[in-house]
VEXDREN-2710 file (C-alpha; in Angstrom, 1 decimal):
% VEXDREN-2710
k/r/px/py/pz
1/MET/28.6/129.1/50.0
2/GLY/31.8/128.3/48.2
3/ALA/33.7/131.0/50.1
4/GLY/32.8/129.4/53.4
5/CYS/34.2/126.1/52.4
6/ALA/37.4/127.8/51.2
7/ILE/37.8/129.5/54.6
8/ILE/37.3/126.2/56.5
9/ALA/39.8/124.3/54.2
10/ARG/42.4/127.1/54.6
11/GLU/42.0/126.9/58.4
12/MET/42.3/123.1/58.4
13/LEU/45.5/123.2/56.3
14/ASP/47.2/125.7/58.7
15/THR/49.9/123.5/60.4
16/THR/51.7/126.3/62.3
17/GLN/52.1/125.7/66.0
18/SER/50.3/128.0/68.3
19/GLU/52.1/129.5/71.3
20/ALA/50.0/127.4/73.7
21/ALA/51.4/124.1/72.3
22/PRO/53.8/122.2/74.6
23/PRO/57.4/122.1/73.5
24/GLN/58.3/119.0/71.5
25/ASP/61.8/118.5/72.7
26/GLU/60.9/118.1/76.4
27/PRO/63.1/115.4/77.9
28/ARG/61.4/112.4/79.5
29/GLY/63.2/110.4/82.1
30/CYS/63.3/106.8/83.1
31/LEU/60.2/107.0/85.3
32/PHE/58.1/107.9/82.3
33/ALA/59.4/104.9/80.4
34/LEU/58.7/102.6/83.4
35/SER/55.2/103.9/83.8
36/GLN/54.0/102.5/80.5
37/PRO/51.6/99.5/80.9
38/PRO/53.1/97.2/78.2
39/LEU/56.6/97.5/79.8
40/MET/55.3/96.9/83.3
41/ILE/53.5/93.8/82.1
42/PHE/56.6/92.5/80.4
43/LEU/58.7/93.2/83.5
44/ALA/56.2/91.5/85.7
45/VAL/56.2/88.3/83.5
46/ILE/60.0/88.2/83.5
47/GLY/60.1/88.7/87.2
48/CYS/57.6/85.9/87.8
49/LEU/59.6/83.6/85.6
50/LEU/62.8/84.4/87.5
51/LEU/61.0/83.9/90.8
52/ALA/59.6/80.5/89.7
53/ALA/63.0/79.4/88.6
54/ALA/64.6/80.5/91.8
55/LEU/62.0/78.7/93.9
56/HIS/62.4/75.6/91.8
57/ASP/66.1/75.6/92.4
58/LEU/65.8/76.3/96.1
59/LEU/62.9/73.9/97.0
60/LEU/63.0/71.1/94.4
61/LEU/66.6/70.5/93.6
END
């Protein structure tokens, strides 16, 4: 029973990358960054604030 635990522990500690793992240095472009939800929410809020300021300037001043 102790040998089975040693085999499992040894396999769990193996941190070598297999050949099926994707490359870590793959470049990601600007479209990947723009597709992130927090950034899209931030840009939408900033865009709405700019639109509100522009409409205020055009219509109320």
